[in-house]
N, C-alpha and C positions, 0 to 999 in steps of 0.2 A: 800175358793176360792174367787177370786176377783169378780166373777159374782154375788155373793150374796150381794155385796155392790154397784152394778150398776143398776140403775132404769131408765126406760122411764117414764117421768112425764108429767101429764096433769093438767088441772085446777081442776079436781075433787080430785086428790090425792096429790097435791102440798103441802098443809098444813100438811098432815100426813107425807109424805116422807121427805120433806125438812125442814119445820119449826119445826115440832115435833122432828124429829131425831137430829136436830142441837143442841138440849139441851143435847144430849148424845155424839155425834161425830161431827166434822166439816163436812159440806156438801158442796161439790163443784157442782154448777149448771151451766151446759153448754147449752147456747142458740145457736142453730144451724139451718141449713136448707140444704135440698138436693142439691140445686143449688150452694151452697157456697163452693168454692174450698179451701180457708183457713180452713174451718170447717173440710174438709176431711183430712187435714194435722194434725189438732189438735186432733181429736177424738182418733186415736191410741196412741197418747202421753198421753192423759188423762186416757185411759184404762191401759196403762203401769204403771202410777202413782198409780191408784186404785189397781193394782196387787201388786205393791211394798208395799203398805200400807194397804193391806187387813185387815179389822177389826179395822183400825184406822181412817178411813174416809169413806164417802159415795159420790159416783158420781151420780148426777141426770141429765138426758139429756132431754132438752125441745126443741121439733121441733117448731121453732118460726112461721113457716107458718101455722101449724095446731093449735098452741096455741097463737094466736095473742093477746088475752086479757092478758095473763101472760107476754108476751114480753112488752106490753104497760105498765102494772102495774109496772114492774121493770125497766122501762126506758131503754130498750134495743134499741140502736140507730144504731148499726152495728153488723155484724156477722163475726166470732163467738164472743160472749161476755160470759165471765165466772165470776160468782159471788160466793163468799165464805160466807156461812151462819154459824154463831156460836151463840148459845143461842137465836135463833130466829131473829137475826139481820145480815145484810150484813156488814162484817168487812173488806173485801178487794175485788178487782175485777181487771180484765184486758180484753182488746179486742185484737183480732187478734191471729194468730198462734204464740205461743211463745215456746222456748225450754223447754225440760223436767226439766232442772235445775231450771228455773224460777217458774214453778208450784210447785216443791218441796220447793223452798225457801219461797213461799207465805204460804204454808201449815205448814212449820216448826215451826212457832210461835204458832200454835194452837194444835199441836200433841205432846203428852207426849210419849217419847221413853224410851226404857229400859235403855239407857245411862243416861237419865235425872234422873231416879230413883237411879241409881248407884251413880251419882254425888251428889244427895241430901243426900244420906247416908254418903258419904265421907265428905261432907261439914259439916254435923252435928258433925262428929268426929273431924273435924278441929276446930270447934267452942269450943269443949271441951278441946282443947289444945294438942291433939294427932297429932302433926304436921306431923311427918315423916310417920306415918301409914296412915294419911289422904291423903297425897300427893301420896303415893303408890297406894291407891284406886282410886284417881283422874286420875292417869296415866292409870289405867285399864279402867276407864270409857271413857277417851278420845280416847284410842286405839280401844275401842269397836265400836265407831261411829265417824269417822273422819269428817263427814258432819254435825254434830250437832253443830251449831255455839254457842249455849248457853253453852254447855259443854266445848267446846274448849276455849271460852273466860274466863270462870270461872277458868279453869285449868291454863291458862296463867296469870291471875291476882294473883292467889295464889302463883305461882312460883315467880312472880315479887315481891310480898310482902315479900317473904322469901329470898331475895337477890339471886335469881336464874334467873336473868334477861336474860342471854344468852339463857337459856332453854326456857324461856317465848317467846323470840323473835323467836326461832326455831319453836315453836308451831304455831305462827302466820304465819311464812313463809311457813309452811307445809300445810296450809289450801288449799282446792281446789280453783282453779282460780276464780270461780264464787263468792266465798266468800271474796276474797281479797279486793273488793271495798266496803264492808260494812263499814259504818261510824265508828262503834265501833272498828273495826279492824284497820282502818286507824289511829284513835285517839290513840289507845294503842301502835301501832308501833311508832308513833311520840313521845309519852311519853318515850318509851324505848330508842329510839335513843338519845333524849336530855338528859335522865338520864345517859346514858353511857358517853356522853360528859362531863356532870357535875361531874361525878366520877373521871375524869382525871384532874379536875381543882384544883388548890392549894387553898390558903387562900382567902376566899371571901373578907375579910376586906382589904387585900393587893391589890386585884384586884380593889376594889372600890377606893382606894387611888390612884392607877395608873391612873384610868380614870379621877379622879378629878384633878390630877396634869397634865395630858396630854389627853385632850378630843379626840385627834386624835389617841390614842392607840386603834386601832380597834380590835386587838387580845384580849386585856383585856376586851373590851366591849363584844366580842363574848362569851368569857368564862363566863363573869358575867351574860349574858343573860341566859345561861344554868343553872347557879346556881339559878337564880330567878325562872326559870321554876320548878326546883326540889323542891322548897319550896312553890310553888303555887302562886308566885307573877307574874302573867302573864302580867299585865300591864307594870311593870318595864322591864320584858324580851322583850316585844314588842318594847318598847321605845328604848332600846339599839340596837336592830336589825334595827329599822328604822333609827337611827342615823348612823349606819354603811352604810346603803343603801344611805343615803343622802350625806355622806361625801366621799364615794369612791365605785362606782358600780363595779370596777374591783377587789376590795379586795377579796382575797380567792375565786375566781370564783363566784362573785356576792353573797357572803355569806349573806349579809344583806337581800336581797329580798328572797333568798331561806330559810333563817331562819324565816322570817315573815310567809311564806307559811307553814313551818313546824309547827309553833305554831298555826296557823289557823287550821291545821289538828288536832292538839291536842285538840283544843276547838270545834271540830266537825263542823268547818266552820260556826259557828253561835254565836250570842250574841253581846252585845254592844261593847266589845273590838274589836272583829273581824270587825264589821261595821266601827268603828272609824279608825282603821289602814288600812282597805281597801281604805277608802276615802283618807287617807294621802298618801298611795302608789300611788293612781290614780293621785293625784295632783302633785306628784313628777315625775311620768312617763310622764304625758301628759300636 
């Protein structure tokens, strides 16, 4: 029962209930107060999460008015504040009343689910070369737990590696809405989109010759950029998209700018190449 994993915590039992237990299970600590209206909104959400994950996490509730020393020790500046303890350390936190999905998302990185174990067994078989059997088991693991992002991403990666890119894209498109904005999901979607474009391209050498002979052949540049992405030459891919943007903003519905943004997504919107071409885009736009 969920009640077995929900505790009212004070200064005398905090180390035992929170710090000690966090070496066994993730411990979510809710700092709240009677007068706090957002606290009243959040508490039933946290109880619901504890019920859903009974036996997989602990919920510890700290009345901050009564336990001011604890609130001060853990730098609680507003209520409600929720801190996640794992192995004796605070690994994540949030303030305010948030939706249930956000609480689950925060915990998901630290809770091992049945679907994780099923995927681990399937991946072991995959590494042994039993591809078809492994993918069948991965399908079962993914269907078992549609909200486990770790499992869904692994499943999509393996499908893509085995030239089942449309199925991989369908897995990502089928994720719950709150997982669609995860950087890894966005990056993988971008990679699949550009890979599909590259698959339709003809001879890369011929495309390169076309661009060399006619730098204004923007269609050839667009196709060549996709080819460069497919072989990991992201700098070259970005340069061709930038040239398209620089030469004709109206080409193919602003394909140069949109192509740059798509490659940024593929690169998780970070790194020196992204910074360099964001600056170039800014100079061109403004």
